[in-house]
C-alpha positions, 0 to 999 in steps of 0.5 A, spaced: 915 557 647 916 559 641 911 559 636 914 563 631 919 568 631 915 574 633 909 569 637 911 567 644 906 563 648 906 566 655 899 561 658 899 558 665 898 551 667 894 550 672 894 543 676 889 546 682 884 545 679 878 540 682 872 542 677 873 546 670 866 551 670 865 547 677 863 541 673 867 538 668 872 534 672 880 536 668 885 529 672 890 532 666 889 539 668 888 545 665 891 550 661 890 558 660 893 561 654 896 567 652 900 570 647 905 575 645 906 578 638 913 582 638 913 587 632 913 594 630 907 594 635 907 589 641 900 586 643 899 581 648 892 577 647 889 575 653 890 574 660 889 568 664 885 565 671 885 570 677 889 564 680 896 565 676 896 573 675 902 574 678 906 568 675 903 570 668 905 577 669 912 574 671 911 570 663 910 576 661 916 580 663 921 575 661 917 575 654 917 582 655 922 585 658 923 593 659 918 594 652 912 597 654 906 592 650 902 596 645 894 592 645 891 587 650 888 583 646 881 581 649 877 575 644 873 572 651 870 575 657 870 569 661 873 569 667 878 564 666 881 569 661 880 575 662 881 575 670 887 578 670 886 584 666 886 589 672 892 587 675 895 588 666 892 595 666 896 596 673 902 595 672 901 597 664 897 603 665 899 605 658 896 600 654 891 600 649 884 594 651 882 592 644 876 588 644 868 589 640 863 593 643 859 586 647 866 585 650 867 593 653 860 591 656 861 586 659 868 588 661 864 594 665 860 588 669 865 584 670 870 589 673 868 596 674 875 598 676 876 598 669 871 603 666 876 609 665 882 605 662 884 606 653 880 602 648 879 601 642 873 598 638 874 593 633 868 591 628 868 584 625 872 583 619 876 590 622 884 590 623 889 592 627 896 594 624 902 591 628 908 591 623 908 586 619 903 583 622 896 584 621 890 582 625 883 581 622 877 581 627 873 575 626 868 576 630 863 569 633 859 570 637 855 565 641 862 560 642 860 560 647 859 567 649 855 573 645 862 577 644 867 572 642 871 573 637 877 570 634 883 574 630 887 572 624 895 574 623 895 574 615 903 574 617 905 567 620 898 566 618 895 564 625 888 564 628 887 565 635 881 562 635 878 563 642 876 557 647 875 553 639 879 548 638 882 548 645 880 542 650 881 539 658 888 538 660 894 542 662 899 543 657 905 540 660 902 533 661 902 529 656 894 526 653 895 519 652 889 519 648 891 525 644 887 531 642 881 528 640 878 526 646 878 530 652 877 536 645 871 533 644 868 532 651 871 540 650 866 541 645 861 537 647 860 540 654 861 547 653 859 548 646 855 543 643 849 547 644 852 552 638 852 548 632 850 552 627 855 558 630 860 554 629 858 552 622 858 560 621 865 561 624 868 555 620 865 557 613 869 565 615 875 561 615 875 556 609 877 563 607 883 563 611 890 560 609 891 557 617 897 554 619 897 554 625 891 555 631 893 558 637 886 556 642 886 559 649 885 552 652 890 545 650 895 545 646 899 550 640 896 546 634 902 546 628 899 540 623 894 536 620 891 542 622 884 540 616 884 534 621 882 539 626 877 544 622 874 537 619 872 534 627 869 541 628 866 541 621 862 534 624 861 535 631 857 542 630 853 539 624 851 534 629 853 528 624 856 522 628 863 521 628 864 513 629 859 507 626 857 504 632 853 505 639 854 507 646 850 504 651 848 509 657 845 504 663 842 507 670 841 500 674 839 499 681 839 492 683 844 489 677 839 486 673 838 492 668 846 493 668 846 485 666 842 486 660 847 493 657 852 489 658 849 483 654 847 487 649 855 489 650 857 482 649 853 481 643 856 486 639 862 485 640 861 478 637 859 481 631 865 486 630 860 491 632 864 498 635 860 499 642 862 503 649 858 501 655 858 506 661 854 506 667 851 513 669 851 513 675 858 512 676 862 514 669 863 522 668 856 524 665 860 529 661 863 523 657 857 520 657 855 526 652 861 526 648 860 518 646 853 519 645 854 523 640 861 521 638 856 514 635 851 513 630 847 509 635 844 510 642 842 505 647 838 507 653 837 502 658 834 504 665 829 502 670 823 504 672 823 509 677 817 513 681 813 511 675 818 514 670 827 514 669 832 513 673 834 520 675 841 520 673 838 517 666 833 523 666 839 527 667 843 525 662 837 526 656 836 533 659 845 534 657 843 531 650 837 535 650 840 542 650 846 540 646 841 539 640 841 531 639 839 529 633 841 524 627 842 519 630 838 511 631 836 511 638 833 504 642 830 502 649 831 497 655 826 498 660 826 494 667 820 495 672 818 490 676 809 491 676 809 498 671 815 498 667 814 506 664 822 507 663 821 507 656 816 511 654 818 516 659 825 517 655 822 517 648 817 523 651 825 527 653 827 525 646 821 527 642 823 534 641 829 531 638 830 531 631 831 526 626 832 520 631 829 514 629 827 510 634 828 502 634 822 497 635 819 494 640 822 496 646 826 490 650 823 491 657 824 487 663 820 484 668 825 484 675 830 480 671 832 477 665 830 470 663 830 466 656 825 470 652 828 477 654 830 479 646 837 482 646 840 478 641 834 481 636 836 488 639 842 487 638 841 486 630 838 491 629 843 496 631 848 491 626 
């Protein structure tokens, strides 16, 4: 793939993977992106997952021909991007590895065999001259590892953004939902905890004329860059993306599910946007994504062992880990003799900032009846 006349794509697509980072389902596969800048001096931008080292080296050979790259720029040391560095240095031992001090600390931990490689340590706002192309390094600590950095090519106005602006999915598969959905699930699953750090980097990016974003996962972004940046600004500031209601329920025998579905039906009648999910059966990280996407959240759970159903507890903990805030939250609980789910859920959320809790709690005693105030809850959510 030719990105500009001097920047060529050299990455790989992974259709073997079942779980990314051991936990995220990736039905559309995964992309590990690497790029080459051809100039007076040649720079390779990152490597790929170790399962695809030889494929990637073949891609590089096709781009480079007989050229020996001058630099390998390492934006992120996570193994899905760094595991091919050692094989690269065996093929190109004269190439200088470019990273920051933390990069090389992690490199020595992961790959002790690389300790004697040629290295160039860069600093925040430092530059690397390639000829007509100059790379300026923008440190991005904790997005989502401490050594992460981005680089900006002022010639072609390209931001090499590390994991930022990435998404789940291989590049050779068309995503029917476009960029947003899997980029949102990727962001809140992996980066969501670090909103303040993302905000800090976005402020730095505002000073740059960015025409193209080359991330380490997902497609090269060449159109509507302001749209992608605006999404990241919304996500990282924890503002709701859409006005609407996400209903997350955990049910055993179907009575709590019935209440959640009745609420959804009333919201639909009222023309209120909503999504509903069974936490035990649907992708938990898609539920996390939707918890952040919408302005209101309804948690509906059966009481279990005097607390809350385990998958609901897991879901709330995942939200908390990602700094859930600035939302309206309502509770539906079910308990045949001692309903405790709502109290437990509210206690779990008590450390979250700027949450508004809807009162009263809807309590079901075993099963729905005509007095269960589901419609009243829908009115308050409207």
